[in-house]
N, C-alpha and C positions, 0 to 999 in steps of 0.2 A: 428912152434909153434902151429898152429891150425890143422896141418895134411893135408893130400892130399884131404880131402873131401870137402874143401871150394872152390867152383868154383870162379875163378877170371877173370877179364878183365883188359886190360891195358887202360890207359887214351885215347890213340889214337884209340883203337878198340871199344869204346863205340858207339853204334848205335845212330843216331840222334833222333830216336823215343823212345829211352829207357827212363824210368822214373828214374831220378837221385835223389836218396834219401840221403840227408846229415844228418848224425846222431850225429853231434857235438853239443856242448852246445851253448846256446844263444850268449855268448860273442864271441865265435869263428865264429859263423854265421854272426853276425853283423860286425865283423872286415873284413870278406871277404869270399865270397862263389861263386860258379859257377852260372852264369846267367841261369835261368830256373830250377834250382835245387829246390827240395821240402825239407823243414826243418822239421825234426822230431827227437828231441834229443833221444838218445839211452834209457835213463832212462824212457821216456814216451811211448816207443814202446808198451809194453803190454796193456796199456789202450787206445791206438790209432791205434791198429793193422788194423782196418777196413779202415784206410786211405791209406794203401799201396795196390796198385793194384795187383791182382793175375792173371791177364789175359794178361800181357805184360812183357817185359824184365825190370827188376829192377836192376840198378847198385847202390850199396851202397858205400858211401864215408865218410871218417872221415879225420883226419889230416894225418895219416900215414898208416892206414890199419888195426890196431888192433881192434878198436871198431867196425868197419864195418864188419870185419870177424866174430865177435861175433853175430852181427845182422843177417848176412847171415845165420849162423848156426841156429839161432833161427827161422828165417823165413822158412828155409828148414824143420825144425822139426814141423812147424805148417802148412805145406801143400803147400808152395810156391815152384815152380819148376824153374821158369825163373828168378833167382836171382844170382847176382855175386858181389864179393868184388872187388872194384877198387884198383888195385895194386899201392902202394905208396901214396894213398890218395890225399888230396888237395896239399900236398907238391909237388907231381909229376905233378898234374894238372897245378900248377903255373910254374913249371920248364919246362914244354913242351910248354909254351907260351899261354896256354888257358886263357881266360879272368877270372878275379876275381873282383867282385863288392862288395862294402860294403853295409851296411844296408841303407845308404843314397843314394844309386845309383851311387856313385862316385867310382873310382878305389879303390879296397880293398887290403888287405894283409892277408896272412895265418898265424894264430896264432898257 
């Protein structure tokens, strides 16, 4: 769908020191997200671009990989080099047994 130019990473291959960028909407984030992830809805990216580090690996995640692939493409076009789309998104994150927390700190769920 997005072609071979979108670099990807599997959930299990995300480096511990990677900046995990969750680009889902607020309700999705509050329902459940990866601990330690940074929330920046895709629609706000152009005005908050300076919040995304450009000097370390950035793994971009959404629910299933579509929005995050668009964000990776946008970041690449704007000078980021160490950015990858998380294959399968939060659905895959949860399916592999990685923790998901809600906005209240309790166990969460993926919308």
